[in-house]
RODO-848905 format. One record per residue: x, y, z of N, C-alpha, C in turn; residue in three letters. Coordinates in pm, whole numbers, padded with zeros to 5 digits, always signed. Example, Ala and Ser with C-alpha at 12.3 -4.5 7.8 and 13.67 -1.06 7.14 Angstrom:
<pts>
+01319-00569+00780+01230-00450+00780+01320-00330+00780ALA
+01285-00225+00708+01367-00106+00714+01290+00003+00787SER
</pts>
This chain:
<pts>
+00081-00119+00000+00000+00000+00000+00086+00126+00000MET
+00195+00124+00074+00281+00242+00082+00341+00276-00053THR
+00384+00175-00127+00443+00198-00259+00339+00258-00352VAL
+00218+00204-00351+00111+00259-00436+00081+00403-00400ASN
+00076+00433-00272+00049+00570-00227+00161+00664-00273ARG
+00286+00619-00259+00399+00702-00301+00399+00724-00452ASP
+00370+00619-00529+00365+00633-00674+00252+00728-00717LEU
+00138+00719-00650+00026+00809-00680+00065+00955-00651ARG
+00135+00975-00540+00180+01111-00505+00279+01164-00611ARG
+00371+01079-00654+00467+01120-00757+00397+01152-00888LEU
+00290+01077-00919+00210+01108-01038+00143+01244-01023GLN
+00087+01269-00908+00013+01394-00884+00103+01517-00895ASN
+00229+01504-00859+00318+01620-00868+00397+01622-00999ILE
+00367+01525-01089+00423+01528-01223+00562+01470-01240GLY
+00608+01388-01145+00742+01331-01156+00742+01190-01216LEU
+00625+01125-01217+00612+00988-01269+00489+00980-01356VAL
+00499+00903-01466+00384+00876-01554+00350+00728-01544GLU
+00221+00700-01545+00174+00562-01539+00115+00524-01674LYS
+00152+00406-01724+00093+00354-01847+00044+00213-01821THR
-00056+00170-01893-00109+00036-01878-00203+00025-01759GLY
-00244-00099-01730-00335-00125-01619-00311-00265-01566ALA
-00354-00287-01444-00341-00419-01382-00197-00465-01375GLY
-00175-00589-01416-00038-00644-01414+00051-00582-01521ARG
-00009-00515-01618+00067-00454-01726+00104-00308-01700GLY
+00084-00261-01578+00113-00122-01548+00264-00099-01545VAL
+00305+00018-01592+00446+00057-01590+00455+00203-01548ALA
+00560+00236-01478+00584+00373-01433+00714+00422-01493TYR
+00712+00546-01541+00832+00604-01601+00854+00743-01545MET
+00980+00782-01535+01012+00917-01490+00976+01016-01600LEU
+00927+01132-01562+00888+01233-01658+01004+01327-01689THR
+00987+01407-01790+01087+01509-01825+01103+01607-01709ALA
+00995+01633-01639+01002+01725-01524+01098+01670-01418GLN
+01091+01540-01391+01183+01481-01294+01327+01495-01342TYR
+01349+01465-01470+01485+01470-01523+01543+01610-01515ARG
+01456+01713-01513+01507+01850-01506+01542+01891-01363SER
+01494+01817-01263+01522+01854-01124+01595+01745-01046ILE
+01629+01636-01110+01693+01526-01038+01827+01572-00978ARG
+01866+01510-00869+01993+01546-00807+02110+01514-00901PRO
+02209+01598-00898+02326+01579-00983+02450+01585-00896LEU
+02531+01481-00901+02656+01477-00825+02764+01541-00911ASP
+02789+01668-00886+02884+01745-00967+03025+01689-00955VAL
+03062+01648-00835+03196+01590-00815+03216+01467-00902GLU
+03117+01379-00904+03127+01256-00984+03129+01289-01133ALA
+03049+01389-01174+03044+01427-01315+03181+01472-01363TYR
+03245+01561-01287+03374+01614-01331+03489+01518-01305PHE
+03466+01411-01229+03569+01309-01209+03586+01222-01333ALA
+03484+01219-01418+03489+01139-01542+03563+01219-01648VAL
+03649+01152-01721+03722+01216-01830+03624+01279-01929ASP
+03647+01403-01973+03553+01470-02065+03519+01389-02189PRO
+03611+01310-02240+03585+01229-02359+03488+01114-02330GLU
+03471+01078-02203+03386+00965-02168+03253+01007-02106LYS
+03231+01136-02090+03106+01184-02031+02990+01166-02129ARG
+02873+01135-02073+02752+01120-02155+02691+01259-02170ARG
+02692+01311-02291+02641+01446-02315+02541+01446-02430ILE
+02462+01552-02435+02371+01570-02549+02447+01645-02658LYS
+02417+01611-02781+02484+01674-02893+02437+01817-02916GLU
+02309+01844-02882+02250+01976-02906+02169+02020-02785ARG
+02149+02149-02776+02067+02203-02668+01923+02159-02687PHE
+01860+02116-02581+01721+02070-02585+01628+02186-02549ASP
+01569+02249-02650+01482+02364-02627+01352+02324-02558PHE
+01320+02194-02554+01200+02148-02483+01211+02171-02333ASN
+01330+02199-02285+01348+02223-02142+01261+02340-02095VAL
+01235+02436-02181+01154+02550-02142+01009+02512-02118PHE
+00957+02415-02193+00820+02372-02170+00809+02292-02040SER
+00916+02227-02000+00917+02151-01875+00928+02244-01755VAL
+01009+02348-01769+01031+02439-01657+00913+02530-01629LEU
+00830+02554-01728+00714+02639-01708+00749+02787-01711GLY
+00679+02864-01630+00697+03009-01628+00811+03049-01537ASP
+00933+03045-01589+01049+03080-01507+01095+03223-01528ILE
+01040+03291-01630+01082+03427-01659+00977+03527-01612PHE
+01024+03639-01559+00936+03749-01520+00893+03824-01647GLU
+00787+03901-01639+00734+03974-01754+00838+04066-01815THR
+00912+04140-01731+01014+04232-01784+01129+04158-01849ASP
+01158+04034-01807+01263+03955-01870+01220+03911-02009GLU
+01094+03882-02027+01043+03840-02157+01043+03955-02258LEU
+01033+04078-02210+01033+04194-02297+01169+04216-02360LYS
+01274+04169-02294+01408+04181-02350+01476+04297-02296GLY
</pts>
């Protein structure tokens, strides 16, 4: 019961998505979670730059995940 309650709470705050039903149910982390997940900076920089897992291009979808992060005067330029 505790796991179900926790998963439901994570769904409600947008960190987990549920697909399927019954025994076929699956839970996946959302883009919102990936934008706020903890990051171990020390471990990241301990890896040789050539071996780090990086994105090839900037992901502009990050702005739709973050929501309204800019003030009105910032949007005006």
